[in-house]
C-alpha positions in Angstrom: 0.0 0.0 0.0 1.2 3.5 -0.9 1.3 5.9 2.0 0.0 9.4 1.3 2.6 12.1 1.6 2.0 15.4 3.5 3.0 18.7 1.9 2.4 22.3 2.5 1.2 24.5 -0.4 2.4 28.2 -0.3 0.3 30.1 2.2 -2.0 27.2 2.9 -2.6 24.4 5.3 -1.0 21.0 5.1 -2.3 18.8 2.3 -2.0 15.1 1.9 -0.8 14.0 -1.6 -0.7 10.9 -3.6 0.5 10.2 -7.1 -1.3 8.0 -9.7 -0.6 6.7 -13.2 -3.7 6.5 -15.4 -4.6 6.4 -19.1 -3.9 9.9 -20.6 -7.4 10.2 -22.0 -8.8 9.9 -18.4 -7.0 12.9 -16.9 -9.7 15.4 -17.9 -12.4 13.1 -16.6 -10.6 12.7 -13.3 -10.2 16.5 -12.9 -13.8 17.1 -13.8 -15.0 14.6 -11.2 -12.8 16.0 -8.5 -13.9 19.5 -9.2 -17.5 18.5 -9.0 -16.9 17.6 -5.3 -16.3 21.3 -4.6 -12.9 21.4 -2.9 -12.8 17.9 -1.6 -9.5 17.2 -3.5 -7.4 18.7 -6.2 -5.5 17.1 -9.1 -2.5 18.4 -11.0 -0.8 16.7 -13.9 2.9 16.1 -13.1 3.8 14.4 -16.4 1.3 14.7 -19.3 3.2 12.3 -21.5 3.2 9.5 -19.0 -0.1 10.5 -17.5 1.1 11.0 -13.9 -1.2 13.0 -11.7 -0.9 14.1 -8.1 -4.1 14.4 -6.0 -4.0 16.6 -2.9 -6.6 17.0 -0.1 -6.8 18.5 3.4 -6.2 15.9 6.2 -9.7 16.7 7.6 -11.2 15.2 4.4 -9.1 12.0 4.5 -11.9 9.5 5.0 -14.1 11.0 2.2 -11.2 11.2 -0.2 -10.1 7.6 0.5 -13.6 6.4 -0.3 -13.7 8.4 -3.5 -10.2 7.4 -4.6 -11.1 3.7 -4.2 -14.0 4.2 -6.6 -12.1 6.3 -9.0 -9.2 3.8 -9.1 -11.5 1.4 -10.8 -13.5 3.9 -12.9 -10.4 5.8 -14.2 -8.0 2.8 -14.2 -5.7 4.6 -11.8 -2.7 2.9 -10.3 -1.0 4.4 -7.2 2.7 5.3 -7.6 5.3 4.8 -4.9 6.1 7.8 -2.8 8.9 9.9 -4.4 12.3 10.1 -2.8 13.5 13.4 -1.3 15.6 13.9 -4.4 12.6 13.5 -6.7 10.5 15.9 -4.6 13.0 18.7 -5.1 12.8 18.4 -8.9 10.7 21.0 -10.7 
């Protein structure tokens, strides 16, 4: 099981993040679904060529997001990626 990583966005509260690999054509659909939950979680594309996305959410919404991600993993064919090393986190 991949452990979520905790990060702090500029000027914001801590967010939990997790990275996923999914079919490229599903990225827009994933973003659309997450946005429809009005701030529950956010997605950003880290590598559009390899279809790697990072999903971030506030720790207070952990249970809701875990439930949603379990469903989306099947629906969007998402596979969790291992937590990045400290060296990988420092890359742009």
